[in-house]
C-alpha positions in Angstrom: 0.0 0.0 0.1 1.5 3.4 -1.0 2.0 6.1 1.5 1.7 9.8 0.9 4.0 12.6 2.2 1.7 13.1 5.1 2.2 9.6 6.3 -1.4 8.6 5.8 -2.5 5.6 3.6 -4.4 6.2 0.4 -7.1 3.7 1.5 -7.6 5.7 4.7 -8.1 8.9 2.7 -10.5 7.2 0.3 -12.5 5.8 3.2 -12.7 9.3 4.7 -14.2 10.6 1.5 -16.7 7.9 1.3 -17.7 8.6 4.8 -18.3 12.2 4.0 -20.6 11.4 1.0 -22.5 8.8 3.0 -23.0 11.2 6.0 -24.3 13.9 3.7 -26.7 11.4 2.1 -27.8 10.1 5.5 -28.4 13.7 6.7 -30.5 14.5 3.8 -32.7 11.5 4.2 -33.3 12.1 7.9 -34.2 15.6 7.2 -36.7 14.6 4.5 -38.2 12.1 6.9 -38.6 14.8 9.7 -40.1 17.3 7.1 -42.7 14.9 5.9 -43.6 13.8 9.5 -44.2 17.6 10.4 -46.4 18.0 7.4 -48.6 15.1 8.6 -48.8 16.5 12.0 -49.8 20.0 10.6 -52.5 18.5 8.4 -53.8 16.7 11.4 -53.8 19.9 13.6 -55.6 21.8 10.7 -58.2 19.0 10.5 -57.6 17.8 7.1 -57.7 14.0 7.2 -57.5 13.3 3.4 -54.4 15.5 3.0 -52.9 13.9 6.2 -53.5 10.5 4.8 -51.9 11.2 1.5 -48.8 12.7 3.1 -48.7 9.8 5.5 -48.4 7.4 2.6 -45.2 9.3 1.4 -43.9 9.2 4.9 -44.4 5.6 5.1 -42.5 5.0 1.9 -39.6 7.2 3.0 -39.4 5.6 6.4 -39.3 2.0 4.9 -36.8 3.1 2.4 -34.5 4.7 5.0 -34.9 1.5 7.3 -34.1 -0.9 4.4 -30.8 1.0 3.6 -30.0 1.1 7.5 -30.1 4.9 7.7 -32.4 4.6 10.7 -33.2 1.4 12.7 -36.2 -0.7 11.5 -37.9 -0.4 14.8 -37.6 3.5 14.9 -39.2 3.6 11.5 -42.0 1.3 12.6 -42.5 3.4 15.8 -42.7 6.6 13.8 -45.2 5.1 11.4 -47.4 3.9 14.2 -47.4 7.2 15.9 -48.2 9.1 12.8 -51.1 6.5 12.1 -52.5 7.0 15.5 -52.7 10.7 15.1 -54.5 10.5 11.8 -56.9 7.8 13.3 -57.6 10.2 16.3 -58.6 12.8 13.8 -61.0 10.5 12.1 -62.4 9.4 15.5 -63.3 13.0 16.4 -65.5 13.5 13.3 
């Protein structure tokens, strides 16, 4: 394995670059999940069950995708989906 002038191996530098890319990608996905969850909650607060349900389906898709790629743990995704569904169902029960 070749060494650079700084004394660090090239593979270490490459893995550092890869970690940075993965980190940015993971942060973007987590931000997207949080945003969609907030949209569902605001739709519930505003009393719009149809809109909340539509956004909830998007949220489920994003959570499942993130869990399958190990960006978030599977149980966390399940818990988040369950809590969002509970909020939507409570809205339907009120009416």
